[in-house]
TITIFI-117365 format. One line per field, with one value per residue (C-alpha): residue number from 1; residue in three letters; chain; x negated, y negated, z. Coordinates in steps of 0.02 Angstrom, whole numbers, always signed. Example, Ala and Ser with C-alpha at 12.3 -4.5 7.8 and 13.67 -1.06 7.14 Angstrom:
num <- c(1;2) $
residu <- c(ALA;SER) $
chaine <- c(A;A) $
x <- c(-615;-684) $
y <- c(+225;+53) $
z <- c(+390;+357) $
# end
This chain:
num <- c(1;2;3;4;5;6;7;8;9;10;11;12;13;14;15;16;17;18;19;20;21;22;23;24;25;26;27;28;29;30;31;32;33;34;35;36;37;38;39;40;41;42;43;44;45;46;47;48;49;50;51;52;53;54;55;56;57;58;59;60;61;62;63;64;65;66;67;68;69;70;71;72;73;74;75;76;77;78;79;80;81;82;83;84;85;86;87;88;89;90;91;92;93;94;95;96;97;98;99;100;101;102;103;104;105;106;107;108;109;110;111;112;113;114;115;116;117;118;119;120;121;122;123;124;125;126;127;128;129;130;131;132;133;134;135;136;137;138;139;140;141;142;143;144;145;146;147;148;149;150;151;152;153;154;155;156;157;158;159;160;161;162;163;164;165;166;167;168;169;170;171;172;173;174;175;176;177;178;179;180;181;182;183;184;185;186;187;188;189;190;191;192;193;194;195;196;197;198;199;200;201;202;203;204;205;206;207;208;209;210;211;212;213;214;215;216;217;218;219;220;221;222;223;224;225;226;227;228;229;230;231;232;233;234;235;236;237;238;239;240;241;242;243;244;245;246;247;248;249;250;251;252;253;254;255;256;257;258;259;260;261;262;263;264;265;266;267;268;269;270;271;272;273;274;275;276;277;278;279;280;281;282;283) $
residu <- c(MET;GLN;LEU;SER;ASP;LEU;PRO;LEU;GLN;VAL;ASP;PRO;VAL;PRO;GLY;GLU;ILE;VAL;HIS;SER;TRP;LEU;ASP;ARG;ILE;ARG;HIS;GLU;LEU;ALA;LEU;PRO;GLU;ASP;HIS;TRP;TRP;ALA;TRP;CYS;GLY;CYS;SER;ALA;THR;GLU;PRO;GLU;ARG;ARG;ALA;ASP;GLY;ARG;ASN;TRP;VAL;GLY;LEU;PRO;VAL;VAL;LEU;GLY;ARG;ILE;ALA;GLU;VAL;PRO;PRO;SER;TRP;ARG;ILE;ALA;PRO;ARG;PHE;ARG;SER;ARG;TYR;CYS;PRO;ASP;CYS;GLN;VAL;PRO;SER;ALA;GLY;GLY;ALA;ARG;HIS;PRO;ILE;LEU;VAL;GLU;TRP;LEU;ASP;ALA;ARG;VAL;ILE;ALA;CYS;ASP;ARG;HIS;ARG;ARG;LEU;LEU;SER;PRO;MET;PRO;GLY;SER;VAL;THR;LEU;PRO;LEU;ASP;ALA;VAL;ALA;GLU;ILE;GLU;SER;LEU;HIS;GLN;TRP;LEU;ARG;CYS;TRP;ARG;ARG;SER;ASP;VAL;ASP;LEU;ASN;GLN;LEU;ARG;LEU;ARG;ARG;ASP;LEU;VAL;LEU;THR;ALA;GLY;ARG;ASN;TRP;SER;VAL;VAL;SER;GLY;GLY;THR;ILE;SER;SER;GLU;LEU;ARG;TRP;THR;LEU;GLY;GLN;MET;GLY;ILE;PRO;GLU;GLY;GLY;ARG;GLY;LEU;ASP;TYR;PRO;ALA;HIS;GLY;PRO;ALA;ARG;LEU;GLY;GLU;LEU;GLY;HIS;PRO;GLU;ARG;THR;ALA;ALA;LEU;LEU;GLY;ALA;TYR;ARG;ALA;TRP;ARG;ALA;LEU;GLU;GLY;VAL;GLU;LEU;GLU;CYS;LEU;PRO;ARG;TRP;PRO;VAL;SER;ALA;TRP;THR;TRP;LEU;GLY;ARG;ARG;CYS;ARG;ALA;ARG;GLY;GLN;LEU;SER;MET;ALA;ASP;ARG;ILE;ASP;TRP;ILE;VAL;ARG;GLN;PHE;THR;LEU;ASN;PRO;ARG;GLN;ARG;HIS;SER;GLY;GLY;MET) $
chaine <- c(A;A;A;A;A;A;A;A;A;A;A;A;A;A;A;A;A;A;A;A;A;A;A;A;A;A;A;A;A;A;A;A;A;A;A;A;A;A;A;A;A;A;A;A;A;A;A;A;A;A;A;A;A;A;A;A;A;A;A;A;A;A;A;A;A;A;A;A;A;A;A;A;A;A;A;A;A;A;A;A;A;A;A;A;A;A;A;A;A;A;A;A;A;A;A;A;A;A;A;A;A;A;A;A;A;A;A;A;A;A;A;A;A;A;A;A;A;A;A;A;A;A;A;A;A;A;A;A;A;A;A;A;A;A;A;A;A;A;A;A;A;A;A;A;A;A;A;A;A;A;A;A;A;A;A;A;A;A;A;A;A;A;A;A;A;A;A;A;A;A;A;A;A;A;A;A;A;A;A;A;A;A;A;A;A;A;A;A;A;A;A;A;A;A;A;A;A;A;A;A;A;A;A;A;A;A;A;A;A;A;A;A;A;A;A;A;A;A;A;A;A;A;A;A;A;A;A;A;A;A;A;A;A;A;A;A;A;A;A;A;A;A;A;A;A;A;A;A;A;A;A;A;A;A;A;A;A;A;A;A;A;A;A;A;A;A;A;A;A;A;A;A;A;A;A;A;A;A;A;A;A;A;A) $
x <- c(+624;+821;+863;+1026;+939;+890;+994;+1007;+993;+929;+1016;+901;+864;+909;+723;+640;+518;+551;+385;+446;+619;+553;+435;+574;+673;+510;+505;+686;+660;+488;+409;+216;+159;+47;+197;+322;+216;+177;+359;+399;+265;+208;+74;-83;-111;+66;+153;+321;+333;+312;+152;+235;+315;+491;+624;+682;+869;+979;+877;+994;+1026;+985;+798;+670;+585;+400;+424;+467;+291;+168;+38;-113;-48;+7;-72;-168;-87;-205;-161;+28;+73;+141;+281;+382;+411;+597;+639;+700;+825;+910;+906;+913;+733;+707;+702;+596;+516;+544;+430;+506;+452;+425;+280;+181;+128;-41;+9;+137;+88;+261;+444;+543;+690;+628;+482;+350;+185;+162;+65;-21;+49;+231;+306;+162;+216;+168;+156;+299;+253;+289;+163;+14;+47;-90;-19;+151;+74;-12;+150;+244;+90;+104;+291;+290;+154;+245;+407;+313;+380;+212;+147;+37;-128;-81;-32;-203;-303;-218;-260;-444;-463;-400;-502;-645;-614;-582;-752;-923;-1034;-1192;-1296;-1284;-1116;-1053;-908;-812;-860;-703;-756;-798;-625;-570;-646;-545;-383;-421;-444;-263;-197;-190;-280;-428;-436;-600;-757;-740;-747;-884;-865;-981;-1074;-963;-798;-672;-580;-407;-350;-239;-401;-441;-388;-268;-380;-496;-350;-273;-437;-456;-289;-337;-501;-419;-287;-429;-526;-371;-333;-512;-504;-354;-419;-305;-431;-620;-689;-600;-699;-757;-941;-938;-1105;-1155;-1125;-933;-917;-1003;-880;-737;-795;-824;-645;-564;-676;-622;-437;-456;-451;-599;-563;-559;-719;-804;-758;-818;-982;-995;-988;-1113;-1242;-1201;-1251;-1401;-1466;-1570;-1450;-1487;-1418;-1270;-1153;-1210;-1102;-916;-795) $
y <- c(-1233;-1231;-1113;-1196;-1337;-1232;-1268;-1069;-903;-745;-586;-486;-293;-201;-181;-309;-404;-590;-649;-558;-631;-805;-783;-739;-896;-992;-907;-960;-1134;-1141;-1219;-1227;-1096;-1219;-1341;-1193;-1086;-1251;-1299;-1114;-1121;-936;-881;-837;-688;-624;-696;-620;-742;-927;-1008;-1122;-968;-1023;-918;-956;-1006;-921;-759;-630;-479;-349;-406;-288;-343;-323;-265;-105;-67;-23;-170;-47;+22;-132;-175;-346;-493;-491;-306;-313;-320;-133;-100;+50;+45;+104;-19;-157;-304;-384;-568;-721;-741;-559;-397;-429;-300;-316;-262;-162;-174;+6;-10;-116;+39;+85;+269;+254;+303;+322;+259;+388;+337;+363;+482;+385;+326;+147;+29;-146;-201;-243;-139;-11;+158;+279;+468;+557;+638;+811;+783;+823;+958;+890;+718;+782;+872;+726;+623;+749;+744;+568;+562;+680;+588;+416;+504;+588;+757;+827;+843;+708;+789;+821;+628;+572;+697;+627;+448;+482;+575;+421;+309;+410;+427;+246;+185;+141;+242;+162;+33;-74;-142;-42;+81;+194;+384;+416;+310;+456;+524;+378;+456;+617;+520;+453;+642;+672;+526;+389;+235;+203;+10;-82;-89;-34;-159;-164;-163;-212;-73;+45;-54;-87;-37;-28;+61;-81;-184;-67;-115;-3;+120;+142;+166;+304;+388;+375;+453;+595;+624;+635;+753;+866;+854;+916;+1058;+1109;+1095;+1185;+1327;+1312;+1268;+1258;+1229;+1061;+995;+817;+780;+653;+598;+684;+522;+530;+702;+667;+516;+629;+781;+652;+586;+767;+820;+673;+713;+896;+957;+1068;+1197;+1068;+991;+1157;+1166;+1000;+1036;+1189;+1075;+960;+1102;+1157;+977;+980;+1149;+1189;+1169;+1353;+1403;+1299;+1432;+1574;+1556;+1534;+1433) $
z <- c(+585;+556;+411;+402;+320;+168;+6;-32;+56;+9;+43;+152;+140;+300;+390;+281;+378;+401;+308;+153;+161;+193;+43;-74;-24;-67;-233;-274;-224;-327;-177;-154;-27;+75;+113;+135;+259;+355;+369;+425;+544;+552;+656;+585;+690;+680;+530;+598;+737;+744;+801;+934;+1019;+977;+892;+715;+712;+592;+558;+485;+595;+477;+460;+555;+692;+719;+897;+818;+771;+907;+924;+904;+749;+655;+490;+496;+411;+268;+216;+236;+46;+31;-87;-144;-326;-319;-178;-293;-262;-410;-409;-507;-521;-575;-462;-310;-195;-11;+120;+251;+441;+454;+331;+442;+547;+479;+500;+357;+187;+93;+79;+174;+73;-98;-45;-151;-88;-55;-155;-123;-277;-315;-468;-463;-520;-369;-351;-271;-116;-184;-320;-207;-74;+44;+39;+77;+224;+273;+274;+379;+509;+527;+533;+678;+756;+754;+823;+962;+907;+970;+1155;+1230;+1204;+1033;+1008;+1101;+980;+837;+882;+916;+755;+659;+762;+718;+533;+516;+579;+518;+633;+556;+650;+505;+415;+279;+229;+343;+364;+256;+108;+4;+9;-92;-237;-186;-175;-349;-415;-341;-449;-304;-354;-247;-275;-317;-221;-39;+101;+220;+420;+560;+643;+744;+684;+653;+824;+740;+586;+539;+501;+361;+172;+87;+5;+162;+270;+172;+152;+344;+373;+255;+340;+504;+441;+377;+533;+635;+512;+544;+729;+741;+646;+504;+364;+430;+255;+242;+390;+352;+342;+494;+582;+744;+836;+777;+839;+998;+1051;+995;+1108;+1258;+1234;+1230;+1377;+1478;+1458;+1496;+1327;+1363;+1229;+1097;+1170;+1158;+973;+943;+1025;+903;+757;+833;+858;+668;+602;+711;+653;+495;+349;+305;+479;+490;+433;+526;+685;+716;+797) $
# end
């Protein structure tokens, strides 16, 4: 593929992903998608790269590079349609909404520039971050994590909490353990989408494999669990199955976070007690 062969170019937005920029060129040329993407040669597993392993010639230097996003946190290609309502670029075919490379990180929920939540639909009006105090706090928690502004044990704990919150811990296919929080997000004014997706038993293994509503719910569930475990707000402890807490406790103990593992063990004991006895102890 030689970009110099194209009859027109589209001005890229700094940090825009390659796929978003190429798709706008296709739109301006009014070309069918199947022919266009076959010519571009994008990889099915990583659309930001060519399937044949070669580099595209002539890409604008301001475009974002997928290498900026850690592989373990990249959103799966089918879920990468994420937009900020205020990130608009005028063009001959009408305003376009670019997708930025930083938004391909599954731990990103908002546009930092405009402080608005991201949406899977272009042009959708979304809440400003300061509209819901807990969501703004979640955003800051994730932001510090991505910037490694916390110690290594905290980085690992947050990772494990998110992996726990984003899994289906049942022995059959179904929703994740955070699915019920989609309703909570809806009450906050954040669209919860249609029916949730089903995932295999004890899957998925990566947060990026979750659809948009489930991913946001999992992040909220992980944040609430973290607050409870840190003693900030015990009453917001998520209702996770014992198997999830047990897995999390083993992970903490294996890396020497013994006090955290003891707190998790206490939680497991509470969940296995008679419901009338669950609130008689303390952490």
